[in-house]
All heavy atoms as an XYZ file, in Angstrom:
860
protein
N      -3.777     14.463     21.812
C      -2.663     13.579     21.561
C      -1.570     13.932     22.563
O      -1.197     15.086     22.686
C      -2.183     13.799     20.128
C      -1.138     12.842     19.653
S      -1.607     11.144     19.427
C      -3.140     11.241     18.584
N      -1.080     12.965     23.259
C      -0.033     13.209     24.241
C       1.316     12.739     23.708
O       1.386     11.972     22.752
C      -0.359     12.466     25.528
O      -0.305     11.078     25.319
N       2.370     13.186     24.356
C       3.711     12.761     23.948
C       3.904     11.276     24.164
O       4.711     10.648     23.499
C       4.783     13.532     24.715
C       5.079     14.864     24.121
C       4.972     16.013     24.874
C       5.471     14.990     22.803
C       5.262     17.251     24.337
C       5.752     16.221     22.245
C       5.651     17.345     23.019
N       3.160     10.672     25.090
C       3.287      9.239     25.336
C       2.898      8.403     24.128
O       3.469      7.348     23.877
N       1.915      8.872     23.367
C       1.495      8.147     22.175
C       2.387      8.456     20.977
O       2.469      7.678     20.052
C       0.051      8.482     21.825
C      -0.944      7.857     22.764
C      -2.341      8.068     22.253
C      -3.334      7.343     23.130
N      -4.679      7.376     22.583
N       3.032      9.606     20.992
C       3.915      9.985     19.890
C       5.301      9.411     20.162
O       6.201     10.109     20.595
C       3.976     11.501     19.763
C       2.713     12.091     19.216
S       2.987     13.776     18.724
C       1.726     14.571     19.663
N       5.455      8.115     19.898
C       6.697      7.452     20.238
C       7.486      6.974     19.015
O       8.452      6.239     19.164
C       6.431      6.282     21.175
C       5.429      5.303     20.615
O       5.033      5.420     19.476
N       5.035      4.345     21.421
N       7.098      7.388     17.843
C       7.792      7.012     16.620
C       8.524      8.230     16.074
O       7.936      9.304     15.943
C       6.790      6.504     15.564
O       6.037      5.446     16.133
C       7.494      6.028     14.326
N       9.802      8.067     15.762
C      10.577      9.158     15.190
C      10.513      9.082     13.669
O      10.753      8.032     13.091
C      12.027      9.090     15.667
C      12.175      9.419     17.121
C      12.204      8.418     18.066
C      12.258     10.741     17.537
C      12.317      8.716     19.407
C      12.365     11.041     18.885
C      12.398     10.028     19.826
N      10.151     10.209     13.047
C      10.031     10.260     11.587
C      10.785     11.473     11.051
O      11.090     12.410     11.790
C       8.565     10.324     11.128
C       7.888     11.631     11.593
C       7.783      9.111     11.592
C       6.545     11.888     10.964
N      11.076     11.421      9.765
C      11.645     12.551      9.043
C      10.672     12.901      7.917
O      10.199     12.021      7.219
C      12.995     12.206      8.415
C      14.067     11.939      9.446
O      14.064     12.620     10.478
O      14.903     11.063      9.201
N      10.396     14.171      7.775
C       9.640     14.640      6.612
C      10.678     15.073      5.588
O      11.523     15.922      5.867
C       8.683     15.778      6.968
C       7.670     15.273      7.991
C       8.005     16.319      5.725
C       6.748     16.309      8.519
N      10.626     14.451      4.427
C      11.686     14.608      3.433
C      11.108     15.218      2.160
O      10.000     14.898      1.746
C      12.331     13.233      3.127
C      13.428     13.362      2.111
C      12.852     12.609      4.409
N      11.905     16.095      1.568
C      11.508     16.774      0.332
C      12.533     16.436     -0.752
O      13.727     16.637     -0.538
C      11.480     18.274      0.579
C      11.149     19.115     -0.605
C      11.147     20.588     -0.260
O      12.183     21.100      0.187
O      10.099     21.214     -0.437
N      12.087     15.937     -1.896
C      13.042     15.701     -2.981
C      13.377     17.024     -3.680
O      12.488     17.799     -4.015
C      12.298     14.755     -3.919
C      10.861     14.944     -3.608
C      10.761     15.434     -2.195
N      14.670     17.285     -3.845
C      15.110     18.508     -4.519
C      15.988     18.149     -5.698
O      16.863     17.297     -5.605
C      15.894     19.407     -3.554
C      15.028     19.977     -2.479
C      15.746     21.053     -1.722
N      14.897     21.516     -0.623
C      15.341     22.041      0.479
N      16.641     22.186      0.656
N      14.507     22.430      1.418
N      15.767     18.832     -6.808
C      16.561     18.588     -8.004
C      17.709     19.586     -8.049
O      17.494     20.789     -7.881
C      15.703     18.696     -9.249
C      14.657     17.601     -9.338
C      13.879     17.653    -10.610
C      12.872     16.514    -10.610
N      12.071     16.486    -11.807
N      18.889     19.058     -8.283
C      20.065     19.906     -8.410
C      20.810     19.520     -9.690
O      20.646     18.419    -10.201
C      21.017     19.737     -7.197
O      21.388     18.363     -7.107
C      20.341     20.172     -5.915
N      21.621     20.449    -10.174
C      22.442     20.158    -11.360
C      23.912     20.151    -10.943
O      24.357     21.010    -10.195
C      22.220     21.225    -12.432
C      20.910     21.085    -13.138
C      20.868     21.961    -14.359
C      19.543     21.748    -15.067
N      19.462     22.530    -16.301
N      24.609     19.160    -11.461
C      26.045     19.092    -11.195
C      26.772     20.001    -12.195
O      26.155     20.561    -13.108
C      26.540     17.645    -11.242
C      26.301     16.970    -12.562
O      25.902     17.647    -13.523
O      26.539     15.759    -12.656
N      28.079     20.179    -12.042
C      28.816     21.097    -12.956
C      28.720     20.728    -14.433
O      28.837     21.601    -15.288
C      30.263     20.982    -12.464
C      30.147     20.578    -11.033
C      28.926     19.709    -10.946
N      28.472     19.438    -14.739
C      28.354     19.041    -16.131
C      26.949     19.285    -16.700
O      26.709     19.076    -17.874
C      28.704     17.556    -16.308
C      30.185     17.255    -16.176
C      30.603     17.115    -14.722
O      29.779     16.680    -13.895
O      31.746     17.458    -14.407
N      26.009     19.678    -15.845
C      24.658     19.977    -16.305
C      23.655     18.850    -16.157
O      22.526     18.959    -16.606
N      24.048     17.747    -15.520
C      23.131     16.627    -15.322
C      22.291     16.874    -14.063
O      22.809     17.262    -13.021
C      23.889     15.307    -15.186
C      24.585     14.897    -16.435
C      25.951     15.084    -16.590
C      23.872     14.328    -17.482
C      26.593     14.711    -17.751
C      24.506     13.947    -18.650
C      25.867     14.139    -18.790
N      21.001     16.600    -14.181
C      20.097     16.804    -13.048
C      20.093     15.559    -12.162
O      20.007     14.441    -12.656
C      18.692     17.097    -13.544
N      20.188     15.780    -10.874
C      20.098     14.687     -9.909
C      19.060     15.065     -8.859
O      18.869     16.241     -8.557
C      21.446     14.410     -9.218
O      21.870     15.607     -8.561
C      22.492     13.967    -10.200
N      18.405     14.062     -8.321
C      17.416     14.286     -7.281
C      18.026     13.902     -5.945
O      18.552     12.808     -5.793
C      16.147     13.453     -7.541
O      15.641     13.789     -8.825
C      15.091     13.749     -6.507
N      17.928     14.818     -4.999
C      18.493     14.611     -3.680
C      17.376     14.718     -2.656
O      16.522     15.608     -2.748
C      19.563     15.678     -3.423
C      20.255     15.556     -2.111
C      21.281     16.668     -1.934
O      21.035     17.788     -2.406
O      22.307     16.398     -1.300
N      17.353     13.819     -1.678
C      16.353     13.849     -0.627
C      16.890     14.656      0.550
O      17.934     14.333      1.108
C      16.004     12.430     -0.170
C      15.332     11.628     -1.266
O      14.740     12.250     -2.163
O      15.396     10.392     -1.222
N      16.140     15.705      0.928
C      16.557     16.588      2.007
C      15.517     16.510      3.112
O      14.328     16.750      2.885
C      16.688     18.048      1.506
C      17.064     18.973      2.628
C      17.676     18.128      0.370
N      15.965     16.166      4.318
C      15.047     16.110      5.467
C      14.759     17.542      5.913
O      15.665     18.278      6.300
C      15.670     15.308      6.595
N      13.503     17.943      5.833
C      13.113     19.296      6.237
C      12.663     19.355      7.689
O      12.627     20.423      8.277
C      12.026     19.887      5.316
C      12.561     20.111      3.913
C      10.808     18.991      5.257
N      12.336     18.191      8.278
C      11.949     18.150      9.688
C      12.136     16.746     10.235
O      11.896     15.762      9.539
C      10.496     18.575      9.853
N      12.589     16.674     11.471
C      12.669     15.411     12.205
C      11.846     15.582     13.468
O      12.052     16.530     14.215
C      14.118     15.088     12.571
O      14.885     14.877     11.420
N      10.902     14.683     13.690
C       9.980     14.862     14.799
C       9.422     13.533     15.294
O       9.647     12.494     14.677
C       8.841     15.793     14.385
C       8.035     15.390     13.162
C       6.577     15.508     13.461
C       8.404     16.298     12.019
N       8.678     13.626     16.391
C       7.991     12.469     16.940
C       6.566     12.445     16.438
O       5.939     13.490     16.281
C       7.965     12.535     18.466
C       9.306     12.360     19.081
C       9.347     12.791     20.523
N       8.235     12.309     21.314
C       8.353     11.815     22.538
N       9.527     11.728     23.092
N       7.295     11.437     23.212
N       6.051     11.250     16.184
C       4.696     11.127     15.639
C       4.024      9.887     16.199
O       4.677      8.972     16.700
C       4.740     11.053     14.121
N       2.717      9.878     16.102
C       1.916      8.702     16.395
C       1.735      7.960     15.079
O       1.334      8.553     14.078
C       0.562      9.103     16.985
C      -0.438      7.989     17.057
C      -0.302      6.988     18.008
C      -1.509      7.937     16.190
C      -1.225      5.946     18.087
C      -2.432      6.914     16.257
C      -2.283      5.927     17.201
O      -3.196      4.901     17.274
N       2.022      6.676     15.080
C       1.886      5.866     13.856
C       0.898      4.752     14.106
O       0.959      4.041     15.094
C       3.234      5.283     13.464
C       3.159      4.418     12.235
C       4.512      3.835     11.915
N       4.417      2.910     10.780
C       5.372      2.112     10.403
N       6.534      2.116     11.036
N       5.202      1.306      9.384
N      -0.040      4.616     13.165
C      -1.050      3.559     13.239
C      -1.059      2.823     11.907
O      -1.273      3.418     10.864
C      -2.414      4.184     13.514
C      -3.534      3.194     13.635
C      -4.867      3.899     13.897
O      -4.941      4.725     14.819
O      -5.813      3.634     13.128
N      -0.794      1.538     11.970
C      -0.824      0.723     10.767
C      -2.244      0.355     10.401
O      -3.156      0.441     11.216
N      -2.416     -0.063      9.179
C      -3.743     -0.445      8.694
C      -4.175     -1.741      9.374
O      -3.430     -2.705      9.413
C      -3.695     -0.640      7.184
C      -5.042     -0.880      6.584
C      -4.925     -0.982      5.079
N      -6.205     -0.596      4.526
C      -6.391     -0.005      3.384
N      -5.365      0.262      2.624
N      -7.572      0.319      2.953
N      -5.380     -1.740      9.907
C      -5.923     -2.932     10.544
C      -7.437     -2.923     10.410
O      -7.989     -2.074      9.717
C      -5.463     -3.038     11.993
C      -5.812     -1.872     12.864
N      -5.843     -0.577     12.430
C      -6.152     -1.804     14.172
C      -6.182      0.232     13.409
N      -6.368     -0.492     14.476
N      -8.097     -3.849     11.042
C      -9.524     -4.069     10.798
C     -10.484     -3.238     11.619
O     -11.601     -3.673     11.855
N     -10.105     -2.055     12.045
C     -11.022     -1.227     12.822
C     -12.069     -0.577     11.913
O     -11.942     -0.563     10.693
C     -10.270     -0.151     13.597
O      -9.793      0.831     12.714
N     -13.068     -0.010     12.527
C     -14.149      0.631     11.770
C     -13.631      1.853     11.002
O     -14.051      2.104      9.873
C     -15.259      1.053     12.725
C     -16.475      1.629     12.032
C     -17.581      1.979     13.020
O     -17.614      1.405     14.111
O     -18.398      2.838     12.664
N     -12.718      2.624     11.608
C     -12.177      3.795     10.924
C     -11.446      3.399      9.645
O     -11.604      4.029      8.611
C     -11.214      4.561     11.842
C     -11.887      5.317     12.938
C     -10.990      6.329     13.605
C      -9.729      5.752     14.127
N      -8.936      6.688     14.927
N     -10.645      2.321      9.720
C      -9.914      1.895      8.537
C     -10.839      1.278      7.504
O     -10.591      1.372      6.306
C      -8.788      0.923      8.905
C      -7.565      1.631      9.365
C      -7.155      1.800     10.654
C      -6.603      2.308      8.554
N      -5.999      2.540     10.684
C      -5.641      2.849      9.416
C      -6.462      2.494      7.190
C      -4.542      3.578      8.944
C      -5.378      3.208      6.732
C      -4.439      3.748      7.593
N     -11.917      0.658      7.942
C     -12.888      0.116      6.998
C     -13.533      1.243      6.189
O     -13.763      1.118      4.989
C     -13.949     -0.688      7.727
N     -13.802      2.381      6.836
C     -14.387      3.527      6.139
C     -13.372      4.176      5.187
O     -13.748      4.685      4.137
C     -14.878      4.560      7.143
C     -16.078      4.072      7.909
O     -16.804      3.195      7.460
N     -16.281      4.618      9.096
N     -12.106      4.154      5.551
C     -11.079      4.737      4.696
C     -10.727      3.850      3.507
O     -10.180      4.330      2.525
C      -9.808      4.988      5.505
C      -9.910      6.091      6.484
C      -8.571      6.283      7.168
N      -8.692      7.257      8.218
C      -8.322      7.059      9.471
N      -7.762      5.925      9.818
N      -8.483      7.993     10.369
N     -10.979      2.574      3.620
C     -10.522      1.612      2.616
C     -11.082      1.909      1.229
O     -10.411      1.693      0.232
C     -10.902      0.196      3.035
N     -12.291      2.423      1.160
C     -12.908      2.684     -0.138
C     -12.268      3.874     -0.836
O     -12.299      3.976     -2.053
C     -14.394      2.932      0.042
N     -11.654      4.766     -0.087
C     -11.153      6.008     -0.663
C      -9.641      6.089     -0.764
O      -9.128      6.949     -1.439
C     -11.635      7.197      0.185
C     -13.114      7.246      0.341
C     -13.693      6.942      1.576
C     -13.934      7.560     -0.712
C     -15.058      6.974      1.721
C     -15.306      7.587     -0.563
C     -15.865      7.295      0.655
N      -8.941      5.209     -0.072
C      -7.502      5.394      0.009
C      -6.756      4.078     -0.107
O      -7.242      3.024      0.276
C      -7.167      6.057      1.340
O      -5.782      6.163      1.494
N      -5.562      4.179     -0.635
C      -4.677      3.030     -0.700
C      -3.626      3.105      0.406
O      -2.638      2.398      0.397
C      -3.997      2.979     -2.055
C      -3.246      4.240     -2.384
C      -2.842      4.335     -3.843
O      -3.488      3.729     -4.682
O      -1.847      5.009     -4.113
N      -3.864      3.978      1.384
C      -2.908      4.196      2.464
C      -2.713      2.946      3.305
O      -3.633      2.176      3.535
C      -3.383      5.351      3.345
N      -1.477      2.770      3.767
C      -1.153      1.649      4.629
C      -0.905      2.082      6.061
O      -0.976      1.272      6.968
C       0.103      0.916      4.121
O       1.196      1.842      4.101
C      -0.113      0.331      2.747
N      -0.622      3.385      6.269
C      -0.326      3.883      7.606
C      -0.898      5.279      7.793
O      -1.077      6.026      6.831
C       1.189      3.943      7.831
C       1.794      2.579      7.999
O       2.115      1.932      6.987
O       1.932      2.160      9.156
N      -1.159      5.600      9.064
C      -1.629      6.916      9.445
C      -0.601      7.500     10.407
O      -0.143      6.791     11.307
C      -2.989      6.813     10.120
C      -3.538      8.085     10.736
C      -4.964      8.294     10.279
C      -3.486      8.020     12.239
N      -0.238      8.747     10.201
C       0.681      9.439     11.088
C       0.000     10.680     11.612
O      -0.652     11.407     10.863
C       1.954      9.864     10.334
C       2.813      8.723      9.878
C       2.638      8.169      8.620
C       3.790      8.204     10.706
C       3.424      7.123      8.190
C       4.583      7.159     10.285
C       4.400      6.607      9.023
N       0.156     10.950     12.920
C      -0.325     12.194     13.531
C       0.853     12.839     14.232
O       1.570     12.187     14.981
C      -1.420     11.927     14.548
C      -2.763     11.737     13.940
C      -3.859     11.800     14.976
N      -5.025     11.113     14.448
C      -5.482      9.960     14.899
N      -4.927      9.373     15.920
N      -6.526      9.403     14.340
N       1.022     14.130     13.969
C       2.117     14.851     14.610
C       1.744     16.325     14.729
O       0.785     16.787     14.102
C       3.438     14.676     13.848
C       3.355     14.938     12.371
C       3.538     16.209     11.865
C       3.102     13.897     11.481
C       3.474     16.458     10.511
C       3.051     14.124     10.129
C       3.235     15.410      9.634
N       2.496     17.027     15.544
C       2.226     18.451     15.744
C       2.618     19.240     14.502
O       3.555     18.890     13.800
C       3.012     18.971     16.938
C       2.480     18.446     18.234
C       3.258     19.035     19.389
N       2.754     18.440     20.622
C       2.187     19.136     21.602
N       2.080     20.435     21.503
N       1.759     18.532     22.673
N       1.877     20.314     14.257
C       2.196     21.191     13.123
C       3.554     21.840     13.350
O       3.927     22.142     14.479
C       1.134     22.277     12.975
S      -0.423     21.677     12.354
N       4.256     22.051     12.275
C       5.569     22.671     12.325
C       5.433     24.094     11.801
O       5.033     24.285     10.653
C       6.569     21.875     11.483
C       6.590     20.432     11.962
C       7.947     22.492     11.539
C       7.061     19.458     10.932
N       5.730     25.092     12.640
C       5.608     26.479     12.171
C       6.517     26.742     10.971
O       7.680     26.370     10.961
C       6.052     27.306     13.371
C       5.895     26.397     14.551
C       6.134     25.013     14.030
N       5.964     27.344      9.947
C       6.737     27.697      8.768
C       6.884     26.585      7.754
O       7.514     26.782      6.717
N       6.316     25.408      8.006
C       6.406     24.304      7.068
C       5.017     23.818      6.714
O       4.215     23.503      7.591
C       7.215     23.139      7.666
C       7.315     21.885      6.803
C       8.111     22.160      5.536
C       7.943     20.761      7.585
N       4.729     23.775      5.433
C       3.476     23.236      4.949
C       3.750     21.867      4.374
O       4.457     21.736      3.372
C       2.870     24.149      3.871
O       2.714     25.465      4.421
C       1.522     23.633      3.421
N       3.211     20.835      5.015
C       3.404     19.464      4.550
C       2.396     19.196      3.436
O       1.207     19.455      3.586
C       3.214     18.461      5.697
C       3.401     17.044      5.220
C       4.182     18.767      6.824
N       2.893     18.704      2.296
C       2.035     18.423      1.140
C       2.292     17.003      0.648
O       3.156     16.307      1.171
C       2.326     19.407     -0.005
O       3.668     19.191     -0.463
C       2.153     20.847      0.428
N       1.573     16.626     -0.381
C       1.761     15.306     -0.966
C       3.060     15.230     -1.774
O       3.449     14.157     -2.203
C       0.572     14.935     -1.859
O       0.392     15.945     -2.846
C      -0.694     14.784     -1.045
N       3.731     16.354     -1.973
C       5.026     16.341     -2.651
C       6.128     15.832     -1.720
O       7.178     15.402     -2.184
C       5.377     17.734     -3.147
N       5.901     15.894     -0.426
C       6.845     15.384      0.548
C       6.651     13.879      0.722
O       5.679     13.328      0.252
C       6.660     16.054      1.905
C       6.945     17.515      1.902
N       5.962     18.456      1.734
C       8.089     18.192      2.046
C       6.489     19.653      1.780
N       7.796     19.526      1.961
N       7.561     13.247      1.437
C       7.357     11.876      1.871
C       7.919     11.705      3.261
O       8.617     12.573      3.773
C       7.909     10.854      0.865
C       9.395     10.891      0.665
C      10.234     10.148      1.464
C       9.944     11.651     -0.351
C      11.603     10.176      1.271
C      11.306     11.679     -0.549
C      12.134     10.944      0.262
N       7.553     10.610      3.902
C       7.948     10.341      5.278
C       8.941      9.196      5.292
O       8.738      8.180      4.640
C       6.720     10.010      6.147
C       5.822     11.232      6.268
C       7.132      9.495      7.520
C       4.533     11.002      7.011
N       9.989      9.371      6.072
C      10.962      8.317      6.288
C      10.867      7.911      7.761
O      11.043      8.740      8.652
C      12.360      8.801      5.939
C      13.390      7.712      5.874
C      14.688      8.182      5.273
N      15.117      9.465      5.836
C      15.805     10.369      5.158
N      16.127     10.165      3.915
N      16.170     11.495      5.732
N      10.566      6.652      7.984
C      10.409      6.121      9.341
C      11.325      4.903      9.446
O      11.007      3.837      8.917
C       8.950      5.744      9.586
S       8.628      5.089     11.215
N      12.462      5.083     10.108
C      13.453      4.017     10.135
C      14.029      3.832      8.746
O      14.518      4.779      8.129
N      13.952      2.621      8.227
C      14.426      2.345      6.871
C      13.299      2.318      5.858
O      13.514      1.991      4.696
C      15.150      0.987      6.841
C      16.426      1.021      7.650
O      16.982      2.119      7.838
O      16.867     -0.047      8.100
N      12.104      2.665      6.286
C      10.925      2.580      5.418
C      10.550      3.964      4.904
O      10.608      4.949      5.624
C       9.741      1.985      6.194
O      10.163      0.810      6.866
C       8.599      1.658      5.273
N      10.145      4.007      3.654
C       9.723      5.257      3.013
C       8.224      5.190      2.756
O       7.703      4.163      2.302
C      10.487      5.435      1.713
C      10.156      6.675      0.955
C      11.016      6.761     -0.276
N      10.553      7.841     -1.126
C      11.331      8.524     -1.933
N      12.596      8.249     -2.025
N      10.838      9.490     -2.666
N       7.526      6.283      3.019
C       6.082      6.369      2.830
C       5.766      7.561      1.944
O       6.200      8.685      2.232
C       5.367      6.561      4.175
C       5.490      5.399      5.111
C       6.522      5.322      6.021
C       4.557      4.379      5.092
C       6.645      4.274      6.896
C       4.661      3.312      5.964
C       5.712      3.257      6.865
N       5.020      7.328      0.874
C       4.506      8.424      0.047
C       3.246      8.967      0.698
O       2.341      8.211      1.065
C       4.177      7.933     -1.360
C       5.415      7.718     -2.191
O       6.466      8.257     -1.904
N       5.289      6.920     -3.218
N       3.162     10.265      0.820
C       2.004     10.908      1.441
C       0.867     10.972      0.433
O       1.036     11.481     -0.682
C       2.368     12.308      1.950
C       3.427     12.203      3.045
C       1.135     13.044      2.444
C       3.936     13.523      3.558
N      -0.300     10.429      0.821
C      -1.460     10.471     -0.069
C      -2.438     11.588      0.317
O      -3.120     12.108     -0.553
C      -2.204      9.122     -0.076
O      -2.591      8.796      1.250
C      -1.318      8.027     -0.619
N      -2.496     11.936      1.607
C      -3.355     13.052      2.013
C      -2.858     13.658      3.317
O      -2.280     12.974      4.148
C      -4.815     12.609      2.163
O      -4.964     11.818      3.319
N      -3.097     14.950      3.470
C      -2.726     15.693      4.676
C      -3.956     16.437      5.144
O      -4.639     17.095      4.352
C      -1.587     16.703      4.391
C      -1.229     17.467      5.646
C      -0.392     16.004      3.802
N      -4.263     16.323      6.444
C      -5.452     16.976      6.988
C      -5.120     17.617      8.322
O      -4.424     17.024      9.155
C      -6.564     15.949      7.172
C      -7.854     16.532      7.676
C      -8.924     15.480      7.864
O      -8.777     14.357      7.377
O      -9.923     15.802      8.527
N      -5.620     18.827      8.545
C      -5.488     19.506      9.817
C      -6.552     18.938     10.754
O      -7.745     19.008     10.463
C      -5.687     21.000      9.610
C      -5.463     21.817     10.864
O      -5.054     21.247     11.892
O      -5.699     23.034     10.808
N      -6.136     18.368     11.873
C      -7.067     17.737     12.795
C      -7.946     18.804     13.450
O      -7.442     19.725     14.087
C      -6.321     16.926     13.878
C      -7.284     16.335     14.892
C      -5.506     15.819     13.235
N      -9.236     18.698     13.259
C     -10.258     19.608     13.803
C     -10.058     21.063     13.395
O     -10.660     21.953     13.973
C     -10.321     19.486     15.322
C     -10.770     18.118     15.793
C     -10.948     18.090     17.283
C     -11.394     16.701     17.714
N     -11.569     16.605     19.166
N      -9.215     21.349     12.411
C      -9.038     22.696     11.884
C      -8.427     23.680     12.860
O      -8.565     24.882     12.690
N      -7.731     23.220     13.872
C      -7.169     24.103     14.888
C      -5.728     24.511     14.623
O      -5.190     25.382     15.288
C      -7.232     23.431     16.258
C      -8.632     23.201     16.742
C      -8.599     22.605     18.112
N      -9.951     22.325     18.569
C     -10.221     21.599     19.612
N      -9.250     21.057     20.317
N     -11.460     21.404     19.977
N      -5.078     23.854     13.681
C      -3.696     24.190     13.393
C      -2.714     23.656     14.411
O      -1.594     24.142     14.504
N      -3.116     22.658     15.185
C      -2.225     22.091     16.195
C      -1.598     20.778     15.739
O      -0.420     20.528     15.978
C      -2.986     21.860     17.506
C      -3.419     23.136     18.188
S      -4.378     22.848     19.679
C      -3.231     21.959     20.683
N      -2.398     19.924     15.117
C      -1.937     18.611     14.704
C      -2.269     18.368     13.237
O      -3.271     18.862     12.736
C      -2.595     17.500     15.537
C      -2.219     17.535     16.989
C      -3.048     18.154     17.921
C      -1.048     16.951     17.437
C      -2.708     18.183     19.260
C      -0.703     16.979     18.764
C      -1.536     17.597     19.673
O      -1.188     17.632     20.988
N      -1.437     17.557     12.577
C      -1.695     17.111     11.216
C      -1.906     15.615     11.229
O      -1.240     14.901     11.975
C      -0.517     17.444     10.293
C      -0.270     18.898      9.966
C       0.951     19.026      9.072
C      -1.465     19.527      9.286
N      -2.829     15.175     10.397
C      -3.061     13.741     10.206
C      -2.701     13.430      8.759
O      -3.256     14.019      7.840
C      -4.521     13.409     10.492
C      -4.828     11.941     10.404
C      -6.251     11.639     10.821
O      -7.130     11.689      9.949
O      -6.478     11.373     12.007
N      -1.765     12.514      8.585
C      -1.244     12.199      7.268
C      -1.520     10.731      6.971
O      -1.168      9.862      7.763
C       0.282     12.473      7.204
C       0.852     11.982      5.900
C       0.558     13.943      7.382
N      -2.157     10.472      5.841
C      -2.304      9.108      5.362
C      -1.197      8.860      4.352
O      -0.954      9.703      3.464
C      -3.668      8.894      4.705
C      -4.852      8.906      5.644
C      -6.155      8.841      4.857
C      -4.782      7.741      6.609
N      -0.504      7.731      4.502
C       0.661      7.474      3.659
C       0.683      6.013      3.209
O       0.155      5.144      3.891
C       1.936      7.802      4.405
N       1.297      5.798      2.053
C       1.418      4.468      1.486
C       2.884      4.056      1.552
O       3.776      4.788      1.103
C       0.945      4.474      0.033
C       1.053      3.138     -0.635
C       0.595      3.213     -2.068
C       0.765      1.863     -2.723
N       0.424      1.912     -4.128
N       3.122      2.857      2.068
C       4.487      2.359      2.172
C       5.030      2.033      0.787
O       4.352      1.427     -0.043
C       4.512      1.098      3.052
C       5.884      0.563      3.288
C       5.893     -0.611      4.235
O       4.852     -0.960      4.805
O       6.975     -1.202      4.384
N       6.257      2.452      0.538
C       6.912      2.195     -0.729
C       7.751      0.939     -0.584
O       8.584      0.842      0.318
C       7.814      3.382     -1.136
C       8.545      3.082     -2.424
C       6.990      4.644     -1.272
N       7.505     -0.018     -1.459
C       8.294     -1.248     -1.437
C       9.065     -1.350     -2.751
O       8.549     -1.004     -3.814
C       7.394     -2.488     -1.286
O       6.399     -2.491     -2.309
C       6.696     -2.490      0.068
N      10.264     -1.840     -2.639
C      11.106     -1.981     -3.827
C      10.623     -3.152     -4.654
O      10.295     -4.217     -4.125
C      12.548     -2.192     -3.424
N      10.562     -2.967     -5.958
C      10.149     -4.047     -6.832
C      11.377     -4.800     -7.310
O      12.448     -4.240     -7.487
C       9.370     -3.500     -8.029
O      10.182     -2.629     -8.775
N      11.202     -6.099     -7.506
C      12.288     -6.869     -8.050
C      12.929     -7.677     -7.007
O      13.810     -8.377     -7.003
């Protein structure tokens, strides 16, 4: 993967619960990393046809591993004004260089 293909800026965000002085819990979104990634939307290729049976993902993101940060399904991705829930995280070829994340776009209801 080259930097030329990684042309989308994303934030990896972690929801954190905090309590205010009155004791009420609030959830705050904290960006733990901002980076460049390769983004591929769902389309009719053979790879996406094979994934369709197992995943409800709408987008695929590939980016370099971040030292000291383990990306999990508890995180989510913010790309522009769009939020994506992470459905799976995989180390590409097991080398610890790149992560491949399948994510589902969150749309507001109503």
